[in-house]
Steps between C-alpha positions, in 0.01 A plus 500: 500500500304829480571779747172424679611139553829600664469457879426826680675572830382779728782681683362699794698761688764768479648655189758772549837641408811360665760769558827311466855640501502476120163668444123445505365159402141369481434281802266349750477123529167463310630709211825303490318166506267621223797605285657155519168317459455684171846385393380145564210557263228531764247782526556700819249763610618742767253601770644819646495878490727786395477873557386754247855616447792466262642193675162327486466574129845359439416177685185450293701558182758245610229243570345553158838471328556168680161366393362500856136589550436839663121467528536408865722797591302796631618861489464666841456880480573549870814292561839488335654204322687270736874507549767317696851611585731201467844479656733215413748323728708250301212486252234426763221760513342688787177686425351824628146485359287816474161481673149629422566474128272393215546125540391522865143556368449235233152466352381201297444629146214374286742306280631316805155414633385376160800275431602383846298176493687385187847575639745213543674655800508805724827621650497721809763615747517612859617859451184618322293381798656753738170695524145362550359633171716274284438201726128536431562538127717188491236301689242604240735409216570153638127436524462592134746232383437185708657268242824697459828397663552741790869596525639690798831675450636584846679834495585611854584870492543647849300655656229331289579144605235403755522125542131428561403675176747282310363182657145607415595558137692171485190308609314640198768385257558183299869584446729713718841631399736644762873531562712352777508824703121531484462136604724566801300808601162329467601185687689698763817292478797469263551199276814376330493365143484147636185601690320677215286199415372457856446875541299524177289203608437676830394813315272301268332324792436825685376679187297198386646528150624213281742689274785709643804630315806619690771713339835531676708727278843360421412172674221398266124439514261229606140402429268308729228355281233277653743370761801454269804724551721585202816708536722660235837644595597836351804593294694815595476803270629857530216698661422847366179535698247243615191720471222300336686168486236336719223638280658351188537173687131506594390562142706204380366288785139585416561435130622153589207431732247612238649252252344231715722198464844659521741354753608714800863447396443654160299789640767581758779479244325753274414734787851494645654569160280805444556645848878455459480710186293772667756562777764578238285781354387849603143507630233232505380512138796464261455387142554131420361219285359156580468195276175311441547306825552813706876458535723806499669573167647845563 
């Protein structure tokens, strides 16, 4: 298969530097998803913006070294490259995300406009919609790729976690991925593992979406696909930090969905295995290898 025949996936939203206790790491959910999609042999194209500064230059160099297209990443002369201060409690992250940074003013580059219609999927999150400008840009992008799978990655980051915005975005999606805490917040009530299936069905009905994936950390993950619920229990691993584990999971999930006839069980098994590996590593983009079927080798 030539490079042009490899499915292109647009990843819209924030790219930034995560300031973790052990140093600076490239981050932002769209960037993380793009990194793992490239590992799976797909062709991600980031739609974002960095500042005209040293940190922005370094992000672009990282993307190029990973084989990720930078044609959709603008350089903003007036705003700095995004950053997020991450604190860890037993490996679980809390984020303090800088505002009015480059990725808050994303513009659709010519390369994005020209190739959007041929894209297999477009991935977008909730955080990058915190200001009206990006909401308008995302709406334009979704109109440019009517045949693509629309994938919403719910990332509630207080204070940018307005429920009605999330519901609006979910109604534009074909596939929604969220975690158990986010499900509880959006539905307004807690759910135990035995209630996950019913809660996800409730979410799907309200959002009018047929594909919903729920991740629940050490408990496991489930996928509601056209009315069928599939659950896979997790296996415990020593957690170094869980930053980016959900993004790796989403990339593996989308890889499985784009294969067309793959079973939910197989897709979940692959995604859970990769996310387990990520939590044992520093940062969201560690080095690893996959075999021809997308299964983790090392």
